[in-house]
C-alpha positions as CSV (number, residue, x, y, z in Angstrom):
1,X,18.8,-24.4,-70.3
2,X,16.6,-26.2,-71.8
3,X,14.3,-27.0,-68.6
4,X,13.9,-23.8,-68.1
5,X,11.0,-23.4,-70.0
6,X,9.2,-26.5,-69.1
7,X,9.4,-25.3,-65.1
8,X,8.5,-21.6,-66.3
9,X,5.5,-23.0,-67.6
10,X,4.2,-24.9,-64.3
11,X,5.0,-21.5,-63.1
12,X,2.9,-19.9,-65.0
13,X,0.1,-22.3,-64.8
14,X,-0.3,-22.6,-61.1
15,X,-0.1,-18.3,-60.8
16,X,-2.9,-19.0,-62.7
17,X,-5.2,-21.1,-60.9
18,X,-4.5,-20.0,-57.7
19,X,-5.8,-15.9,-59.1
20,X,-8.2,-18.2,-60.5
21,X,-8.9,-19.6,-57.9
22,X,-8.7,-16.6,-55.4
23,X,-10.8,-14.3,-58.2
24,X,-13.5,-17.0,-58.6
25,X,-14.0,-18.8,-55.5
26,X,-16.2,-15.1,-53.7
27,X,-17.7,-14.1,-57.2
28,X,-19.5,-17.5,-56.7
29,X,-20.2,-17.0,-53.4
30,X,-21.5,-13.9,-54.3
31,X,-23.8,-14.9,-57.3
32,X,-25.5,-18.0,-54.7
33,X,-26.0,-15.2,-51.9
34,X,-27.5,-13.2,-54.3
35,X,-29.4,-16.2,-55.7
36,X,-31.0,-16.9,-52.2
37,X,-34.3,-15.9,-50.8
38,X,-33.8,-18.5,-47.5
39,X,-30.1,-19.9,-46.5
40,X,-30.0,-20.8,-42.9
41,X,-27.3,-22.1,-41.1
42,X,-26.0,-25.6,-41.4
43,X,-27.6,-26.0,-45.2
44,X,-24.6,-25.9,-48.2
45,X,-26.6,-24.6,-50.5
46,X,-29.5,-22.8,-49.8
47,X,-33.2,-23.2,-48.3
48,X,-34.9,-22.1,-51.8
49,X,-34.0,-19.1,-54.3
50,X,-34.5,-16.5,-55.8
51,X,-34.6,-13.3,-57.5
52,X,-35.7,-10.3,-54.9
53,X,-32.3,-9.3,-54.2
54,X,-31.8,-8.4,-57.8
55,X,-35.5,-7.2,-58.5
56,X,-34.6,-4.7,-56.0
57,X,-30.7,-3.9,-56.8
58,X,-32.9,-2.4,-60.7
59,X,-35.1,-0.8,-59.1
60,X,-35.4,2.9,-58.3
61,X,-35.8,2.3,-54.8
62,X,-32.0,1.5,-54.0
63,X,-30.5,4.0,-56.1
64,X,-28.4,1.3,-57.3
65,X,-28.0,3.4,-60.9
66,X,-28.1,6.8,-59.7
67,X,-24.9,5.6,-57.1
68,X,-23.7,3.8,-61.1
69,X,-24.5,6.5,-63.1
70,X,-22.9,8.9,-60.8
71,X,-19.0,6.8,-60.1
72,X,-18.8,6.1,-64.0
73,X,-19.3,9.9,-64.2
74,X,-16.6,11.4,-62.3
75,X,-14.0,7.9,-63.1
76,X,-14.1,9.1,-66.5
77,X,-13.4,12.8,-65.1
78,X,-10.8,11.3,-62.6
79,X,-9.7,9.9,-65.7
80,X,-9.2,12.4,-68.1
81,X,-7.8,15.5,-65.3
82,X,-5.3,12.6,-64.3
83,X,-4.2,12.3,-68.0
84,X,-4.0,16.2,-68.6
85,X,-2.3,16.4,-64.9
86,X,-0.3,13.4,-64.8
87,X,1.3,13.0,-67.9
88,X,3.7,16.2,-68.3
89,X,5.1,15.1,-64.6
90,X,5.3,11.3,-65.4
91,X,7.7,12.5,-68.5
92,X,9.7,14.3,-66.4
93,X,9.6,11.5,-64.5
94,X,10.6,8.7,-67.0
95,X,12.7,10.6,-69.0
96,X,15.0,13.0,-67.1
97,X,16.8,12.3,-63.8
98,X,17.4,15.7,-61.7
99,X,18.1,17.1,-58.7
100,X,15.6,16.2,-56.1
101,X,14.2,13.8,-58.0
102,X,13.4,11.2,-55.1
103,X,12.3,14.0,-53.1
104,X,9.5,14.1,-56.0
105,X,8.5,10.5,-55.4
106,X,8.1,10.5,-52.2
107,X,5.9,13.1,-52.1
108,X,3.5,11.4,-55.1
109,X,3.6,8.5,-52.6
110,X,2.0,10.5,-49.8
111,X,-1.2,10.3,-50.8
112,X,-1.2,6.6,-50.7
113,X,0.6,6.9,-47.5
114,X,-1.5,9.3,-45.4
115,X,-5.5,7.7,-44.3
116,X,-7.7,9.5,-47.1
117,X,-9.5,11.0,-43.9
118,X,-6.6,12.8,-42.8
119,X,-6.4,15.0,-46.2
120,X,-10.0,15.0,-47.0
121,X,-11.4,17.0,-43.8
122,X,-8.6,19.3,-44.3
123,X,-9.5,20.3,-48.0
124,X,-13.1,19.9,-47.1
125,X,-12.2,23.3,-45.2
126,X,-11.1,24.3,-48.4
127,X,-13.8,23.2,-50.8
128,X,-16.4,24.7,-48.6
129,X,-15.1,28.5,-49.0
130,X,-14.7,27.4,-52.8
131,X,-18.3,26.1,-53.3
132,X,-17.4,22.9,-54.5
133,X,-19.0,20.4,-51.7
134,X,-21.6,18.0,-53.0
135,X,-20.6,19.4,-56.6
136,X,-18.9,16.2,-59.3
137,X,-16.3,18.6,-59.8
138,X,-15.4,18.9,-56.1
139,X,-15.8,14.8,-55.9
140,X,-13.2,14.8,-58.9
141,X,-10.9,17.2,-57.5
142,X,-10.3,14.4,-54.3
143,X,-10.5,12.1,-55.7
144,X,-7.4,13.1,-58.0
145,X,-5.5,13.0,-55.1
146,X,-5.1,8.8,-54.3
147,X,-5.8,8.2,-57.5
148,X,-2.7,10.8,-59.3
149,X,0.1,8.4,-57.8
150,X,-1.0,5.1,-59.1
151,X,-1.4,6.9,-62.8
152,X,1.9,9.0,-63.0
153,X,4.2,6.0,-61.5
154,X,2.9,3.6,-63.9
155,X,3.1,6.3,-66.5
156,X,6.4,7.3,-65.7
157,X,7.5,3.4,-65.5
158,X,6.5,3.8,-69.4
159,X,8.4,6.4,-70.0
160,X,11.5,5.5,-68.5
161,X,11.7,2.7,-70.8
162,X,10.4,5.0,-73.5
163,X,13.5,6.2,-76.9
164,X,12.7,9.3,-77.6
165,X,14.8,9.5,-81.1
166,X,11.4,9.2,-83.1
167,X,10.4,12.6,-82.2
168,X,13.9,14.4,-82.7
169,X,13.6,12.4,-86.1
170,X,9.9,13.6,-86.8
171,X,11.4,16.7,-85.9
172,X,13.8,17.8,-88.2
173,X,11.1,16.4,-90.8
174,X,9.0,19.7,-89.6
175,X,6.5,18.5,-87.0
176,X,5.2,20.7,-85.0
177,X,4.8,19.4,-81.2
178,X,0.7,18.5,-81.4
179,X,2.1,16.2,-84.7
180,X,4.2,14.6,-82.5
181,X,2.7,14.0,-79.8
182,X,-0.5,12.4,-81.6
183,X,1.1,10.9,-84.3
184,X,4.7,9.6,-82.6
185,X,4.4,9.6,-78.6
186,X,0.6,8.5,-78.3
187,X,1.0,5.6,-80.6
188,X,4.4,4.7,-78.5
189,X,2.8,5.0,-75.1
190,X,-0.9,4.1,-75.9
191,X,-1.1,0.5,-74.0
192,X,1.1,1.5,-70.7
193,X,-2.0,5.1,-70.8
194,X,-4.6,3.1,-71.6
195,X,-3.9,0.1,-67.7
196,X,-3.0,3.7,-66.1
197,X,-5.8,5.2,-67.1
198,X,-7.8,2.1,-66.2
199,X,-6.2,1.8,-62.6
200,X,-7.1,5.5,-62.4
201,X,-10.4,4.8,-63.0
202,X,-10.7,1.6,-60.2
203,X,-8.8,3.9,-57.9
204,X,-11.5,6.3,-58.2
205,X,-14.5,4.1,-58.4
206,X,-14.0,2.7,-55.1
207,X,-13.8,5.6,-53.5
208,X,-16.2,5.8,-50.5
209,X,-15.2,8.1,-47.4
210,X,-13.8,11.2,-50.0
211,X,-16.8,11.0,-51.5
212,X,-18.9,10.6,-48.6
213,X,-16.9,14.0,-46.7
214,X,-16.6,16.8,-50.2
215,X,-20.2,14.7,-51.7
216,X,-22.4,15.6,-48.8
217,X,-25.0,13.2,-49.3
218,X,-25.5,15.0,-52.8
219,X,-22.9,12.7,-54.6
220,X,-23.7,9.4,-54.1
221,X,-21.7,7.0,-55.5
222,X,-22.0,3.1,-55.7
223,X,-20.1,2.4,-52.4
224,X,-22.6,4.9,-50.9
225,X,-25.0,3.1,-52.2
226,X,-23.1,-0.4,-51.4
227,X,-22.0,0.8,-47.8
228,X,-24.8,0.3,-45.4
229,X,-26.0,-3.4,-46.9
230,X,-22.4,-4.3,-46.2
231,X,-23.2,-3.1,-42.7
232,X,-26.4,-4.8,-42.4
233,X,-28.4,-8.2,-42.2
234,X,-29.7,-8.8,-46.1
235,X,-26.4,-10.1,-47.4
236,X,-28.6,-11.4,-50.5
237,X,-29.3,-7.8,-51.5
238,X,-25.8,-6.6,-50.4
239,X,-24.1,-9.5,-52.8
240,X,-26.1,-8.7,-55.7
241,X,-24.8,-4.7,-55.8
242,X,-21.4,-5.9,-54.9
243,X,-22.1,-7.5,-57.8
244,X,-22.2,-4.8,-59.7
245,X,-19.8,-3.0,-57.8
246,X,-16.9,-5.2,-58.4
247,X,-18.4,-5.4,-62.4
248,X,-15.8,-3.3,-63.3
249,X,-12.5,-5.0,-61.9
250,X,-13.8,-7.8,-63.1
251,X,-13.4,-5.5,-67.0
252,X,-10.0,-3.8,-66.1
253,X,-8.7,-7.4,-65.2
254,X,-9.5,-9.0,-67.9
255,X,-8.4,-6.0,-70.6
256,X,-5.1,-5.3,-68.7
257,X,-4.1,-8.9,-69.5
258,X,-5.3,-8.7,-73.1
259,X,-3.3,-6.0,-73.5
260,X,0.2,-7.2,-71.4
261,X,-0.7,-10.2,-73.4
262,X,-0.6,-8.6,-76.8
263,X,2.6,-5.9,-76.1
264,X,4.2,-9.1,-74.7
265,X,3.5,-10.9,-77.7
266,X,4.5,-7.8,-80.2
267,X,8.0,-7.6,-78.4
268,X,8.3,-11.1,-79.2
269,X,8.0,-10.3,-82.5
270,X,11.0,-7.9,-82.7
271,X,13.1,-9.3,-80.8
272,X,12.4,-12.6,-83.5
273,X,13.1,-9.9,-86.6
């Protein structure tokens, strides 16, 4: 048992190193490409450097600003809707055992298993009749389909380790449902809820096919701006826009790792007490 901690430490270091390499090397390549004005094979580094790609990226002609704003707005709407819709379902799945629970969990996984284009094609016809195509609301609702499973499953795992004793104590002291939720439940599940919300935002942020079909070319998000450059030959512009696109994912990764580290430290402190 005394030799277990050093071995775990080495495993953690190797894991962190692997993550840094797997994330850092592609990012480094994107940064170099975005600053390359002329880079021909077999040169190891660009023959000429420049900021032309970044100048184009921040210009109105690239539509990156429009796509970035639309992606942020839709991501926030989807995250808010996921909290409203998914939180009760996650609580039920995490705290209660009932007949057909496994079927419900499989149904939650269906949007992840079924290709997005298959589900979106059927929804597209309905949204046309409802006048939701080409609108923020329509795109947000279709983004909920792949986002809700991640939110519910992550939050359900939080509720699975959550005890309701404090809620019952608060009710016996005269607290109402809203007070119990805001002062007892929310602080207890807050860290897990934040992580689930961040992952939900990222799922919405990365949607391409669903946005293309339901947005009808009127709602332009960052993936729609990025895709033509990836399939084209202008690697510098594609790299610069890709860095803008992956920035939220990096932020979420850092914030999530910090949150998990804080939770681990707090739980460790309680364990020592």
